[in-house]
Every structure is written in structure tokens, then in C-alpha cells.
N, CA, C and O of each residue as an XYZ file, in Angstrom:
728
protein
N      47.614    -58.200     47.479
C      47.082    -59.605     47.937
C      46.193    -59.356     49.251
O      45.093    -59.905     49.310
N      46.615    -58.584     50.252
C      45.964    -58.591     51.378
C      44.524    -57.855     51.412
O      43.871    -57.784     52.453
N      44.124    -57.361     50.287
C      42.925    -56.640     50.077
C      41.894    -57.539     49.455
O      40.806    -57.033     49.182
N      42.098    -58.800     49.200
C      41.219    -59.699     48.656
C      40.830    -60.774     49.554
O      41.605    -61.151     50.433
N      39.688    -61.289     49.393
C      39.175    -62.432     50.340
C      40.108    -63.638     49.941
O      40.602    -63.763     48.820
N      40.288    -64.497     50.975
C      41.164    -65.718     50.782
C      40.715    -66.533     49.618
O      41.543    -67.062     48.877
N      39.274    -66.666     49.407
C      38.877    -67.566     48.330
C      39.284    -66.958     46.917
O      39.610    -67.626     45.935
N      39.214    -65.717     46.982
C      39.744    -65.116     45.570
C      41.251    -65.226     45.304
O      41.703    -65.377     44.169
N      41.986    -65.145     46.382
C      43.443    -65.426     46.299
C      43.678    -66.851     45.782
O      44.412    -67.084     44.822
N      43.005    -67.806     46.479
C      43.175    -69.274     45.915
C      42.819    -69.396     44.494
O      43.465    -70.048     43.674
N      41.715    -68.706     44.249
C      41.237    -68.844     42.748
C      42.208    -68.298     41.862
O      42.459    -68.842     40.786
N      42.835    -67.137     42.293
C      43.820    -66.580     41.430
C      45.164    -67.487     41.233
O      45.708    -67.641     40.139
N      45.572    -68.006     42.336
C      46.728    -68.902     42.147
C      46.466    -70.135     41.252
O      47.307    -70.564     40.461
N      45.252    -70.670     41.431
C      44.859    -71.814     40.640
C      44.742    -71.366     39.136
O      45.142    -72.162     38.287
N      44.254    -70.221     38.760
C      44.247    -69.739     37.403
C      45.640    -69.451     36.784
O      45.907    -69.673     35.603
N      46.417    -68.986     37.606
C      47.865    -68.784     37.138
C      48.473    -70.148     36.830
O      49.105    -70.302     35.785
N      48.308    -71.123     37.682
C      48.826    -72.539     37.483
C      48.165    -73.148     36.268
O      48.802    -73.886     35.516
N      46.877    -72.843     36.064
C      46.210    -73.402     34.842
C      46.682    -72.848     33.686
O      46.912    -73.584     32.726
N      46.889    -71.496     33.613
C      47.295    -70.869     32.384
C      48.800    -70.530     32.117
O      49.222    -70.234     30.999
N      49.556    -70.600     33.222
C      50.998    -70.431     33.050
C      51.750    -71.292     33.882
O      52.417    -70.892     34.836
N      51.634    -72.599     33.488
C      52.470    -73.669     34.210
C      53.931    -73.394     34.143
O      54.437    -73.010     33.088
N      54.613    -73.570     35.201
C      55.999    -73.227     35.371
C      56.355    -71.900     35.626
O      57.533    -71.617     35.844
N      55.401    -70.983     35.624
C      55.681    -69.571     35.917
C      55.977    -69.376     37.395
O      55.731    -70.277     38.197
N      56.510    -68.195     37.775
C      56.929    -67.840     39.141
C      56.269    -66.530     39.411
O      56.106    -65.712     38.505
N      55.870    -66.307     40.688
C      55.239    -65.174     41.105
C      55.888    -64.763     42.459
O      56.130    -65.588     43.340
N      56.142    -63.488     42.563
C      56.735    -62.951     43.839
C      55.769    -61.846     44.276
O      55.384    -60.999     43.470
N      55.387    -61.859     45.537
C      54.578    -60.844     46.152
C      54.892    -60.766     47.695
O      55.578    -61.566     48.333
N      54.273    -59.678     48.150
C      54.474    -59.446     49.658
C      52.993    -59.589     50.176
O      52.015    -59.321     49.477
N      52.926    -60.072     51.564
C      51.667    -60.149     52.253
C      52.069    -60.016     53.734
O      53.180    -60.281     54.192
N      50.909    -59.528     54.470
C      51.117    -59.457     55.853
C      51.176    -60.901     56.444
O      50.484    -61.781     55.934
N      51.994    -61.164     57.519
C      52.042    -62.491     58.114
C      51.018    -62.627     59.075
O      50.795    -63.747     59.533
N      50.307    -61.566     59.481
C      49.410    -61.721     60.632
C      48.347    -60.498     60.451
O      48.663    -59.422     59.943
N      47.140    -60.787     60.900
C      46.143    -59.766     60.927
C      45.847    -59.237     62.279
O      44.765    -58.728     62.569
N      46.964    -59.389     63.197
C      46.876    -58.820     64.486
C      46.629    -57.231     64.528
O      46.867    -56.487     63.577
N      46.189    -56.880     65.595
C      45.951    -55.398     65.703
C      46.975    -54.579     66.476
O      46.648    -53.499     66.967
N      48.153    -55.045     66.591
C      49.170    -54.267     67.397
C      49.861    -53.260     66.655
O      51.089    -53.291     66.582
N      49.143    -52.315     66.065
C      49.673    -51.313     65.256
C      50.306    -50.250     66.354
O      51.227    -49.494     66.044
N      49.791    -50.271     67.496
C      50.266    -49.360     68.559
C      51.807    -49.506     68.903
O      52.524    -48.560     69.229
N      52.212    -50.819     68.784
C      53.674    -51.080     69.092
C      54.620    -50.398     68.129
O      55.737    -49.992     68.449
N      54.066    -50.301     66.888
C      54.931    -49.581     65.828
C      54.907    -48.116     66.160
O      55.931    -47.435     66.216
N      53.720    -47.667     66.373
C      53.506    -46.189     66.679
C      54.288    -45.749     67.828
O      54.897    -44.681     67.762
N      54.334    -46.574     69.023
C      54.962    -46.240     70.159
C      56.474    -46.227     70.077
O      57.076    -45.769     71.048
N      57.132    -46.652     69.083
C      58.572    -46.814     68.900
C      59.129    -45.335     68.681
O      60.314    -45.117     68.936
N      58.352    -44.378     68.244
C      58.713    -43.052     67.878
C      58.521    -42.122     69.158
O      57.593    -42.340     69.937
N      59.383    -41.126     69.347
C      59.268    -40.033     70.421
C      57.949    -39.346     70.211
O      57.335    -39.424     69.147
N      57.535    -38.675     71.251
C      56.302    -37.967     71.207
C      56.224    -36.917     70.132
O      55.153    -36.772     69.543
N      57.298    -36.150     69.814
C      57.197    -35.109     68.793
C      57.032    -35.860     67.353
O      56.383    -35.323     66.456
N      57.584    -36.985     67.202
C      57.481    -37.615     65.932
C      56.054    -38.184     65.648
O      55.511    -38.219     64.544
N      55.514    -38.646     66.893
C      54.071    -39.079     66.756
C      53.185    -38.105     66.429
O      52.251    -38.359     65.668
N      53.372    -36.838     66.977
C      52.698    -35.648     66.728
C      52.667    -35.314     65.215
O      51.627    -35.051     64.612
N      53.902    -35.347     64.656
C      54.066    -35.029     63.250
C      53.447    -36.133     62.445
O      52.860    -35.783     61.422
N      53.484    -37.447     62.750
C      52.807    -38.557     61.979
C      51.316    -38.228     62.141
O      50.653    -38.277     61.105
N      50.733    -37.926     63.193
C      49.182    -37.507     63.283
C      48.859    -36.486     62.258
O      47.885    -36.597     61.514
N      49.731    -35.438     62.225
C      49.453    -34.382     61.212
C      49.434    -34.760     59.726
O      48.680    -34.270     58.886
N      50.404    -35.736     59.510
C      50.510    -36.168     58.196
C      49.425    -37.161     57.828
O      48.917    -37.202     56.707
N      49.102    -37.948     58.822
C      47.944    -38.861     58.641
C      46.536    -37.965     58.339
O      45.680    -38.325     57.531
N      46.480    -36.902     59.034
C      45.141    -36.006     58.828
C      45.119    -35.542     57.478
O      44.070    -35.525     56.834
N      46.317    -35.128     56.965
C      46.387    -34.437     55.621
C      46.150    -35.628     54.566
O      45.479    -35.449     53.550
N      46.720    -36.791     54.868
C      46.544    -37.958     53.899
C      45.044    -38.334     53.796
O      44.495    -38.526     52.711
N      44.432    -38.425     54.960
C      43.053    -38.725     55.014
C      42.158    -37.698     54.295
O      41.228    -38.067     53.578
N      42.446    -36.446     54.494
C      41.757    -35.365     53.720
C      41.839    -35.507     52.283
O      40.855    -35.315     51.570
N      43.165    -35.891     51.752
C      43.257    -36.105     50.384
C      42.520    -37.241     49.846
O      41.880    -37.174     48.796
N      42.618    -38.355     50.619
C      41.872    -39.501     50.187
C      40.322    -39.275     50.236
O      39.589    -39.718     49.351
N      39.877    -38.596     51.263
C      38.503    -38.329     51.458
C      37.809    -37.602     50.251
O      36.650    -37.830     49.906
N      38.594    -36.764     49.692
C      38.165    -35.824     48.480
C      38.056    -36.672     47.320
O      37.338    -36.268     46.405
N      38.656    -37.799     47.197
C      38.704    -38.662     46.004
C      38.034    -39.969     46.120
O      37.720    -40.584     45.101
N      37.771    -40.476     47.414
C      37.121    -41.712     47.601
C      35.625    -41.797     47.354
O      34.846    -40.903     47.684
N      35.273    -42.918     46.757
C      33.758    -43.020     46.560
C      33.091    -43.006     47.786
O      33.641    -43.333     48.837
N      31.681    -42.563     47.680
C      30.978    -42.371     48.960
C      30.983    -43.609     49.869
O      31.145    -43.540     51.087
N      30.790    -44.766     49.170
C      30.560    -45.927     50.129
C      31.966    -46.165     50.923
O      31.846    -46.691     52.029
N      33.110    -45.883     50.544
C      34.311    -46.012     51.131
C      34.457    -44.831     52.285
O      35.033    -45.022     53.356
N      33.915    -43.728     51.940
C      33.955    -42.676     52.917
C      33.030    -43.033     54.059
O      33.389    -42.853     55.223
N      31.811    -43.551     53.742
C      30.837    -43.992     54.709
C      31.522    -45.131     55.696
O      31.279    -45.108     56.902
N      32.300    -46.022     55.174
C      32.888    -47.070     55.965
C      33.963    -46.468     56.748
O      34.122    -46.963     57.864
N      34.753    -45.490     56.405
C      35.743    -44.881     57.181
C      34.993    -44.071     58.309
O      35.353    -44.120     59.485
N      34.023    -43.392     57.906
C      33.182    -42.570     58.916
C      32.691    -43.443     59.990
O      32.680    -43.099     61.172
N      32.272    -44.615     59.540
C      31.675    -45.550     60.653
C      32.781    -45.960     61.633
O      32.549    -46.070     62.837
N      34.028    -46.193     61.079
C      35.164    -46.552     61.981
C      35.363    -45.330     62.903
O      35.478    -45.461     64.122
N      35.398    -44.147     62.281
C      35.637    -42.893     63.224
C      34.721    -42.851     64.270
O      35.120    -42.624     65.413
N      33.407    -43.062     64.000
C      32.388    -42.841     65.029
C      32.487    -43.984     66.136
O      31.869    -43.859     67.194
N      33.199    -44.991     65.897
C      33.329    -46.065     66.853
C      34.527    -45.856     67.919
O      34.675    -46.522     68.943
N      35.340    -44.815     67.482
C      36.524    -44.561     68.369
C      36.172    -44.057     69.541
O      35.139    -43.393     69.615
N      36.965    -44.284     70.657
C      36.719    -43.806     71.976
C      37.166    -42.320     72.072
O      38.340    -42.068     72.347
N      36.322    -41.394     71.866
C      36.718    -39.906     72.047
C      35.591    -39.240     72.817
O      34.491    -39.770     72.972
N      35.915    -38.100     73.269
C      34.954    -37.396     74.107
C      33.816    -36.712     73.211
O      32.690    -36.455     73.636
N      34.234    -36.474     72.009
C      33.181    -35.944     71.111
C      33.215    -36.861     69.905
O      34.074    -37.734     69.780
N      32.208    -36.624     68.977
C      32.121    -37.279     67.749
C      31.856    -36.321     66.563
O      31.316    -35.233     66.763
N      32.204    -36.691     65.428
C      31.996    -35.764     64.282
C      30.508    -35.498     64.184
O      29.712    -36.388     64.487
N      30.072    -34.213     63.740
C      28.627    -33.840     63.687
C      27.975    -34.270     62.406
O      26.757    -34.289     62.230
N      28.900    -34.618     61.512
C      28.262    -35.070     60.199
C      29.321    -35.923     59.380
O      30.412    -36.262     59.840
N      28.831    -36.245     58.028
C      29.801    -37.160     57.303
C      30.605    -36.307     56.264
O      31.269    -36.902     55.416
N      30.575    -34.955     56.293
C      31.362    -34.199     55.346
C      32.769    -34.183     55.952
O      33.004    -34.473     57.125
N      33.706    -33.807     55.021
C      35.184    -33.652     55.472
C      35.304    -32.610     56.485
O      36.055    -32.773     57.446
N      34.570    -31.484     56.323
C      34.626    -30.396     57.327
C      34.193    -30.842     58.754
O      34.661    -30.328     59.770
N      33.273    -31.828     58.755
C      32.739    -32.219     60.008
C      33.834    -33.068     60.770
O      34.020    -32.906     61.976
N      34.574    -34.009     59.993
C      35.665    -34.787     60.491
C      36.820    -34.099     60.920
O      37.455    -34.391     61.934
N      37.128    -33.038     60.017
C      38.320    -32.173     60.348
C      37.975    -31.358     61.615
O      38.866    -31.166     62.442
N      36.774    -30.886     61.806
C      36.503    -30.056     63.028
C      36.550    -30.930     64.172
O      37.017    -30.519     65.234
N      36.084    -32.159     64.039
C      36.074    -33.102     65.186
C      37.598    -33.373     65.500
O      37.989    -33.245     66.660
N      38.438    -33.731     64.525
C      39.909    -33.905     64.798
C      40.481    -32.737     65.500
O      41.159    -32.937     66.508
N      40.284    -31.592     65.088
C      40.898    -30.401     65.669
C      40.528    -30.028     67.120
O      41.202    -29.264     67.812
N      39.377    -30.649     67.521
C      38.907    -30.475     68.866
C      39.415    -31.500     69.884
O      39.222    -31.381     71.094
N      40.064    -32.493     69.326
C      40.628    -33.531     70.263
C      42.024    -33.132     70.894
O      42.814    -32.440     70.252
N      42.282    -33.552     72.073
C      43.450    -33.244     72.856
C      44.509    -34.092     72.109
O      44.191    -34.964     71.301
N      45.814    -33.776     72.436
C      46.919    -34.602     71.981
C      46.684    -36.041     72.274
O      46.873    -36.844     71.360
N      46.299    -36.456     73.423
C      46.142    -37.859     73.919
C      45.016    -38.356     73.143
O      45.211    -39.408     72.534
N      43.866    -37.797     73.047
C      42.761    -38.313     72.202
C      43.171    -38.528     70.705
O      42.903    -39.557     70.084
N      43.815    -37.505     70.211
C      44.403    -37.581     68.799
C      45.186    -38.890     68.674
O      44.959    -39.659     67.740
N      46.062    -39.135     69.565
C      46.940    -40.336     69.456
C      46.143    -41.595     69.664
O      46.289    -42.568     68.924
N      45.370    -41.576     70.588
C      44.355    -42.770     70.811
C      43.528    -42.986     69.646
O      43.370    -44.120     69.196
N      42.969    -41.923     69.110
C      42.065    -42.041     67.881
C      42.903    -42.597     66.791
O      42.482    -43.595     66.205
N      44.027    -42.078     66.454
C      44.848    -42.545     65.285
C      45.112    -44.025     65.533
O      44.895    -44.801     64.602
N      45.551    -44.482     66.676
C      45.881    -45.815     66.973
C      44.643    -46.724     66.719
O      44.727    -47.803     66.134
N      43.536    -46.221     67.187
C      42.303    -47.039     67.292
C      41.855    -47.031     65.741
O      41.266    -48.026     65.320
N      42.086    -46.053     64.961
C      41.644    -45.923     63.551
C      42.475    -46.994     62.729
O      41.948    -47.779     61.941
N      43.842    -46.940     63.003
C      44.678    -47.822     62.243
C      44.397    -49.290     62.601
O      44.482    -50.151     61.725
N      44.118    -49.548     63.663
C      43.808    -50.919     64.027
C      42.480    -51.370     63.584
O      42.412    -52.509     63.124
N      41.347    -50.612     63.655
C      40.062    -50.824     63.110
C      40.091    -50.896     61.620
O      39.486    -51.821     61.076
N      40.786    -49.940     60.845
C      40.813    -50.000     59.497
C      41.535    -51.190     58.985
O      41.126    -51.805     58.001
N      42.628    -51.530     59.653
C      43.333    -52.772     59.144
C      42.375    -53.926     59.307
O      42.380    -54.741     58.385
N      41.607    -54.126     60.252
C      40.578    -55.253     60.294
C      39.633    -55.093     59.142
O      39.240    -56.104     58.561
N      39.207    -53.810     58.736
C      38.170    -53.674     57.758
C      38.786    -53.912     56.360
O      38.145    -54.609     55.574
N      40.045    -53.363     55.963
C      40.561    -53.515     54.708
C      41.385    -54.594     54.376
O      41.393    -55.034     53.226
N      42.098    -55.079     55.286
C      43.136    -56.233     55.176
C      42.298    -57.587     55.258
O      41.890    -57.946     56.362
N      42.059    -58.264     54.252
C      41.244    -59.395     54.234
C      42.034    -60.766     54.346
O      41.498    -61.787     54.777
N      43.292    -60.708     53.943
C      43.944    -61.996     53.888
C      45.507    -61.886     54.300
O      46.217    -60.989     53.845
N      45.939    -62.779     55.115
C      47.334    -62.720     55.562
C      47.785    -64.246     55.232
O      47.048    -65.194     54.965
N      49.003    -64.222     55.312
C      49.699    -65.662     54.937
C      50.775    -65.881     55.934
O      51.791    -65.187     55.983
N      50.509    -66.890     56.739
C      51.520    -67.123     57.854
C      52.756    -67.882     57.374
O      53.871    -67.730     57.875
N      52.463    -68.750     56.320
C      53.504    -69.550     55.787
C      53.057    -69.817     54.277
O      51.882    -70.017     53.968
N      54.087    -69.799     53.396
C      53.910    -69.929     52.018
C      53.245    -71.410     51.675
O      52.573    -71.671     50.677
N      53.552    -72.197     52.611
C      53.057    -73.582     52.402
C      51.647    -73.641     52.543
O      51.149    -74.699     52.159
N      50.867    -72.781     52.994
C      49.488    -72.659     53.067
C      48.939    -72.666     51.736
O      47.884    -73.275     51.556
N      49.544    -72.036     50.707
C      49.178    -71.894     49.338
C      49.358    -73.215     48.617
O      48.573    -73.527     47.722
N      50.368    -74.008     48.975
C      50.678    -75.298     48.401
C      49.462    -76.271     48.661
O      49.043    -77.072     47.824
N      48.930    -76.091     49.978
C      47.822    -76.975     50.365
C      46.497    -76.757     49.473
O      45.705    -77.682     49.294
N      46.330    -75.626     48.990
C      45.157    -75.295     48.196
C      45.340    -75.799     46.616
O      44.398    -76.085     45.878
N      46.506    -75.840     46.315
C      46.831    -76.339     44.929
C      48.267    -77.013     44.962
O      49.261    -76.327     45.203
N      48.346    -78.305     44.725
C      49.554    -79.057     44.757
C      50.513    -78.769     43.525
O      51.634    -79.268     43.430
N      49.986    -77.965     42.650
C      50.891    -77.577     41.575
C      51.845    -76.443     41.960
O      52.817    -76.192     41.249
N      51.583    -75.763     43.064
C      52.230    -74.751     43.495
C      53.422    -75.225     44.493
O      53.213    -76.027     45.403
N      54.600    -74.691     44.248
C      55.898    -74.998     45.239
C      56.412    -73.715     45.710
O      56.325    -72.690     45.035
N      56.959    -73.772     46.895
C      57.534    -72.628     47.487
C      59.039    -72.531     47.088
O      59.783    -73.495     47.266
N      59.477    -71.371     46.553
C      60.854    -71.172     46.286
C      61.517    -70.588     47.355
O      62.611    -71.018     47.718
N      60.867    -69.477     47.998
C      61.474    -68.840     49.133
C      60.348    -67.902     49.780
O      59.321    -67.510     49.226
N      60.766    -67.645     51.035
C      59.884    -66.724     51.830
C      60.865    -66.072     52.822
O      61.670    -66.760     53.449
N      60.788    -64.722     52.957
C      61.628    -64.027     53.898
C      61.123    -62.711     54.127
O      60.290    -62.220     53.366
N      61.654    -61.993     55.312
C      61.081    -60.801     55.709
C      61.121    -59.774     54.642
O      62.053    -59.843     53.842
N      60.206    -58.792     54.511
C      60.193    -57.781     53.574
C      61.451    -57.080     53.353
O      61.947    -57.010     52.228
N      61.989    -56.555     54.391
C      63.152    -55.742     54.187
C      64.487    -56.348     54.357
O      65.488    -55.633     54.417
N      64.550    -57.673     54.440
C      65.721    -58.472     54.670
C      66.963    -58.072     53.854
O      68.076    -57.919     54.357
N      66.668    -57.914     52.517
C      67.833    -57.523     51.660
C      68.050    -56.192     51.261
O      68.747    -55.912     50.286
N      67.438    -55.286     52.027
C      67.576    -53.813     51.803
C      68.628    -53.372     52.795
O      68.450    -53.506     54.005
N      69.771    -52.823     52.259
C      70.821    -52.180     53.258
C      70.390    -51.122     54.082
O      69.979    -50.062     53.611
N      70.471    -51.381     55.410
C      70.021    -50.254     56.174
C      70.826    -48.953     56.151
O      70.328    -47.912     56.578
N      72.028    -49.004     55.670
C      72.891    -47.921     55.597
C      72.342    -46.848     54.671
O      72.703    -45.679     54.811
N      71.474    -47.214     53.721
C      70.897    -46.316     52.715
C      69.729    -45.532     53.181
O      69.255    -44.665     52.447
N      69.185    -45.803     54.468
C      68.013    -45.166     54.771
C      68.145    -44.411     56.188
O      69.105    -44.633     56.926
N      67.179    -43.556     56.502
C      67.198    -42.799     57.699
C      67.105    -43.669     58.900
O      66.756    -44.843     58.777
N      67.412    -43.132     60.101
C      67.192    -43.932     61.350
C      65.732    -44.283     61.562
O      65.411    -45.338     62.109
N      64.775    -43.321     61.092
C      63.363    -43.643     61.184
C      62.973    -44.847     60.436
O      62.359    -45.795     60.925
N      63.369    -44.748     59.224
C      63.009    -45.884     58.184
C      63.618    -47.182     58.661
O      62.971    -48.229     58.615
N      64.850    -47.125     59.117
C      65.600    -48.290     59.626
C      64.926    -48.905     60.785
O      64.983    -50.128     60.915
N      64.219    -48.092     61.737
C      63.628    -48.473     62.686
C      62.241    -49.207     62.407
O      61.826    -50.174     63.045
N      61.626    -48.612     61.394
C      60.397    -49.259     60.804
C      60.720    -50.647     60.021
O      59.926    -51.588     60.041
N      61.806    -50.680     59.416
C      62.283    -51.820     58.739
C      62.564    -52.947     59.800
O      62.070    -54.072     59.732
N      63.281    -52.582     60.635
C      63.752    -53.576     61.766
C      62.503    -54.073     62.468
O      62.363    -55.263     62.752
N      61.584    -53.130     62.749
C      60.372    -53.549     63.575
C      59.554    -54.502     62.742
O      59.026    -55.477     63.277
N      59.419    -54.240     61.355
C      58.718    -55.062     60.419
C      59.265    -56.484     60.355
O      58.556    -57.476     60.521
N      60.534    -56.516     60.111
C      61.229    -57.820     59.946
C      61.227    -58.607     61.206
O      60.964    -59.809     61.178
N      61.512    -57.976     62.321
C      61.584    -58.707     63.675
C      60.227    -59.118     64.118
O      60.110    -60.189     64.713
N      59.184    -58.367     63.886
C      57.883    -58.762     64.435
C      57.130    -59.635     63.460
O      56.067    -60.149     63.810
N      57.641    -59.832     62.226
C      56.961    -60.669     61.218
C      55.772    -60.015     60.646
O      54.806    -60.704     60.317
N      55.770    -58.848     60.515
C      54.602    -58.125     59.871
C      54.361    -58.449     58.493
O      53.238    -58.778     58.109
N      55.419    -58.370     57.677
C      55.172    -58.589     56.234
C      56.485    -59.578     55.693
O      57.616    -59.540     56.177
N      56.113    -60.316     54.759
C      57.104    -61.214     54.178
C      57.061    -61.095     52.711
O      56.040    -60.658     52.179
N      58.084    -61.446     52.014
C      58.069    -61.653     50.559
C      57.986    -63.141     50.325
O      58.704    -63.934     50.936
N      57.066    -63.511     49.401
C      56.801    -64.872     48.957
C      57.167    -65.103     47.478
O      56.833    -64.280     46.624
N      57.819    -66.168     47.189
C      58.299    -66.485     45.889
C      57.747    -67.987     45.619
O      58.070    -68.967     46.291
N      56.884    -67.993     44.548
C      56.236    -69.325     44.261
C      56.508    -69.686     42.966
O      56.854    -68.833     42.150
N      56.379    -71.005     42.634
C      56.410    -71.559     41.288
C      55.163    -72.293     41.013
O      54.744    -73.072     41.869
N      54.509    -72.117     39.873
C      53.188    -72.669     39.553
C      53.508    -73.945     38.826
O      52.599    -74.664     38.412
């Protein structure tokens, strides 16, 4: 849901209500489009943040090799706006990787934080503060429930790091589960 424009989301819900009256839908969505990704990143000790930067770099490389050119161009544009002492010399992965490898630890961390915040603004198109917002666009829709994404997941089943992420998400209101009836 977060990757579609609000008008498309409303159209989708109306189409479901038109074609499947009485049906129910459950989905998750971000509660806010704020840019405070850094608060989540800062919860971790320095050595874990370093490991996260390495994993991010590998994940971006894997994505880059498979992504369409227009998406790579969009990500490249985000990268070139980051506040770093140097910029990639070109748009190929080797150029981006060489740029990343030249950054200091502090610049890497700042670049990752800036990238996450900028890419969130670029790719996340829709957030839902309250499920009642959907009912205002179509009065056939009723809210059954809304709750934090990880509320019903036992914390004893996960590692301390995952528990920290779950607690942060639920306490900060990052994501909710929405249950609606059409």
C-alpha cells in the first residue's frame, strides 16, 4: 500500500467495495511519512551500525544489478544529493561502490541515514494516520481494528536486536495493521 499514490489507494478500496461487498481486508501501512530513520539506526551500538552499513551496501549492489535503468537513475540521483566529501564518478555500480569505499565511517553512516530518509520520501507515497481516513473516502467501508504491527508477536521468540526494532516500531507508531470491512 505505501508505494501507491493516495488516489490509487482510494480507487482500490472503492473497487473492492463495489465488487466484493461484505469482504474484509487486512494490510499494513506506515503511520507517518516522517524522515526520522536516524532514531531507529541510532538505537544500535557502533559495531552493529557498521555491520548494517555493510549489509546495506551488499543489498544495494544486488538490487542495482536487477533494477530497471530508470530506478537506478532515481537512486543515483538520491546518492548524488547526499552530503559527502566526494561523489560517484559515474552511474555504473563500480562507480557507486568505489565512492562508498572511499567514505570515512562517519560519512558512510551519514550517507546511509541520508539515503534511507531520501529514498523513503521518494518511494513511500502513502501513509495512513488513522483507519477512519479510509471511511471518509467511501462510507461503505468500516474499521474493524487498527493496531501496532508487532503487537501480537511474542518478543520471547526473537533476538534482542529484533525485539528492539519491534518495540521501536510499535512505540513510535511507524507501522500499523489495519482491518477493514467493505
